[in-house]
N, C-alpha and C positions, 0 to 999 in steps of 0.2 A: 684869829679869824677862821682856825680849822673848825672851830666848834660851830660857827655862824653856818659854814659850808655844809657840816654834816646836818645840822638842824633843818637846813631850806632843802637839803636832798632828800629828807624823809618825807613822805607823802603827808602825814598829818602836820608836819612842821611847815612845808610847803603851803598847804593849804590855810593853814594859820595865818601865816605871812601875808597871804592874797587877801584874806579877808581884813587884816589889820590896815593892809593899804587902802582898801576899799572905804574902811571906816574912817579913815583920816580924810580922804577926798570927800566923803559924804559931809563930813562935820564942817569943812570949810569951804565947801563948794567946788573949788578946783584947787590942785595942788601940783607942783613940779617934782622932778626926780629929787633933786637936792634936798628939798625940805622934807619930803618924804623919808629918805634916807637918814637925816639928822633925828626926825622924830622917832625912827625905829631903831637908830645906832646900828645899821648895816651900811655895806657898800652900795655907792650908786649904782654899781653893774647889777647887784643883786634887785634892786628896785625895778631897774631898766627890764630884765629879764621877767619879772612879775607882771609889769604893766603891758608888756608885748603880749604876754598870754593872755590876760585878761581883756586887752584890746581887740585880739584876734577873735574873741567870743562875744564882743559888744559889752562887756561889763563896764568897761571904761571906754571913753574917747578922748581924742585930743581937742582942746579948745579952738578957735580960729588961728590964735597966734602960734601955735605948735609948740609952745614951751610947758604949758600944763594940762592936766588930765582932769576930766570931770566924770560923773557916772554916766555910764551909757544906756542906750535904749533897753539892752537885754534886762537889765535891773527893772526899769520901768514897766516893761512888759510882763516880767514875773510879778511884781507887785501889784499890777493892775489885775492879773489873773486872780492873785489871792483874794483882793478886794471884793471882786466881782462873785467869787464862790462864797464870800461872808456875806455879802450883800443878798444872794440868792437864797441863801439859808434864812437868813433873817426875814426878807419877804416872803419865803415858803411858810414860816412858822405864824407870821401875821396873817397871811391868807387862810391857813387851817384854823386858827383862832377865830377868826372872823365868820367862816362857814360854819365850824361848830357852834358858835354862838347863835347864829341865825337859825339852823337845822335843829339844833339840841341834840345832834349825833355826832359819833366819832368821825373825824375827818383825817385822812391820812395823804401823804406824799410817797410815793414808792418808785423805785427804779428796778431795771431787770437785771438779774445776774444768771445768765444761762438761762435755765427755764424755770426759774424762780422770780417770784416778785418780792422785793424787800422793802418794807415800810422804813423809812428814814426819818421822817418827822410825823408828828401826830398831835392832836388837839381832842381832848374827851370834851363830848357834849353833856349838857345839862341833864338830858335824859338818860345818860348813862345808867344801868341798874347794877354795875358791878366795875370794881376797880380792877381793869384788864388792859394791857398796852400791847400793842401790835409792833412797837418800834423794834427794828433790829430782827423781826421774825420774818422766815422766809416761808412763802405758801406757793403751791404749783400755779404757775402763771395761767394756765388755762380754764383754772377753776375760780377765778377772781375777778372782779370788774377791773382793777387797776393793772392786772397782769394781761388781761386780753387786750386793754389799750394798747399796752407796751409791746405785745406781740403782733398787734395788728400792723406795726410799722415794719416788720421783717419781711423780705422777700419770701414768696411761697416756699421755694426750693430750700432756703435756710429753715423756715419754720417746721417744714416736714421733717427736714434732717435731724433738728433739735428734738422734736417729739416723735422719734421714729419707734421707740419702744411703746409697749402697751402703756395707755393713759389710766392711771388709776381711778377708780369710781370710788368717790367720797359719801355720795347721796345717791338717790335716784335721779337727780336733775343733773348731775355731773355729765358734761358732754365728753364721751369717751372714744367717739368716731372721729378720725381725724379731717375726713372730708366735712363732715359737718361744722367742725371748729372751723376750717378754712373758711366755709362759707359765712359763717357769723362773724368773722375777724375781717372779712371783705365789707360786710354790712356796717360793721363798727368803725372802720377808717372812713367809709363813706359819710356817715352820719355825724361822727365826731364824738361819740359817747358809749359807754358799754355799760351793761347790767349783769349783775350775777345774782340768781334768784336760788337760794339754796344748794347751790353747787360745790361750797366747801363745807358747810355746816347747816344742818336743817335749822329753819328758822331765821338764817342770816341773809339778808339783802343788801347789795351794794351797788352803787352807781359810781362811775369814773369817768374823766376826760382827759385829754392829753394837754401837757404844758410844753411850751416849746422855747427855744432860747433865739437870738438875733438871727442865727443862721438857719433856722427853721428847724433843726435838730430835736426831736423828741427827748426832754431830759428827765420828766417826771409824769407820773399819773395821779392825778387829784381824785381821791375817793371819798365818798361818805358812806357809811355802812351802819346799820343798825337792825333791830328785829323785824320781822316781816308784819307784826301787828302794828308797828309805827311807819314803816316805810314799805306802803301797799304797791307793788309792782303794777297792779291795774290802774292806780291813780298816780303815776309817776312824773307826770309833766312839770310840777312846781319843782321837786328836787333836781330833775334832771337840767331844768332852767338854771336853777341854782348853782350847780357843780359846773355846768359848761361856761356859765358866765364868768365864775371865779376863776377858772382855769384860763379862760381867755385874757382876762385882767391881768393875771400873772404873767401870761406869756408877753403880753404888750410891755409890762415891766421890764422884762427882759430884752425887749427890742424886737420882739417877732411882729411881722407885720404880714398878715394873710394875703394870699394873692388878690388883688383888685382893691384891698384897702386903701386908705388914704390917711393922711395926718403927718404930723411930725413925729 
């Protein structure tokens, strides 16, 4: 039994034993100390210690009769969180695919990483003239439509601190004055969408809207981008309607309910 004691004292061995205990319980639904010990070939005292640690963190819990254990709510919560993330990714891709098919333009979902907007999901439109992917690419948030949607959610003090250095000018249309940028972000937050006209690249136009989860937290910015000769900023109502509607639909799928909205 000295070997068993040495093994369970090692961090990796202890973790492995705990996982084995959880697998046994998960396979049969509920199990007692004696049957788990027999299955593992260890002392009941070893199993009791493991179960006590798992129970303290909610990974297992005692069934009402107090003699057996079942999987606890912590495992259920973690599993639910993983499934929610997988579902969000799947729904996000499906939304991008649908918008790209409808508009013929490249559609992305982006997140904010410090002062950068990073595209995490993409669908190429049928009108794309080149095989180019934006997935994984980081762009200065202040010069992109999705980045401006994400920045608009930040408190002004945090925003000014984040962009305290000199803003780089990429084109003649890039906003490099922090006060002007703050004013535009206020407008974006109020109206619910952003536009970037040749601010990152000459000839590139993009529109974006926020995607929120059930808590109201901004999780993504949904954007549609393309060349100016196809996405005319002076005739943007149709594309704006498409982008904002798709972002709102995706938000509702994630459980978001806007203030004053009704429905299940």
